[in-house]
Structure formats: structure tokens, C-alpha cells
C-alpha positions, 0 to 999 in steps of 0.5 A: 545479515538481512537487508530490508527491501524498500517498498515501491512507490506506486499509484494509490491516492488517485494519481496515475503516477506513483503517489504513495510511499511506505513509511513504517508500514503505512502509506504517505501521500507524496503529493501532500508535502511542503518544505517540512516534509510529508503531511498527508497520509499514514493511516493506510497500511502498506500492501507490501510490508503490512499486507494483513492490515491492508487486507483488513483495511480493504474489508477482507474479514467482512467480504464474501468469497468473491470479495476475498478473491478480488482482494487477494488477486489485487495484492498478487497483481501489485506484488507481480507488477512491482517485483515483490 
């Protein structure tokens, strides 16, 4: 039986603390919530479980080799920092 690992919460929407949560492969802003739940986000792909779309969101296919390396290194750093 495969158990899916929850993606980590991490700083993404401009905060220095974890302010992003993955829901169904897209990031939601934890600072945009009310008594009904989260209302901000859902447009940015998750770098952990939706990596290819996240890379495209960052402009990977249009980037030069240096830009692609920077994106790859950023994702590797996220994975290392959050034990993914």
C-alpha cells in the first residue's frame, strides 16, 4: 500500500514563515483564510508534487541554460531543505 506524503508548508507568498500549503498539486496562501477556509491561491503549481508545472510557471522552457540551472538548483534546495 502506497502512502502519499503530504507536501510541506513553506514560505512562498512573501512571508518569512510557512505561508503556502499544497492542495491537489497547487499552492494556497495560508494568510488568506476566514471562517469558511482558504480563499487565496490555487494558481501556482506545487514544487514538490507538481514539479514540472512549477518549473514551467517559473519560465523553464523560455529560460537560457543559466536560468534553467537556477530553477533546477532552487527546486533541489527546496527538496533538500524539506527532506523530499
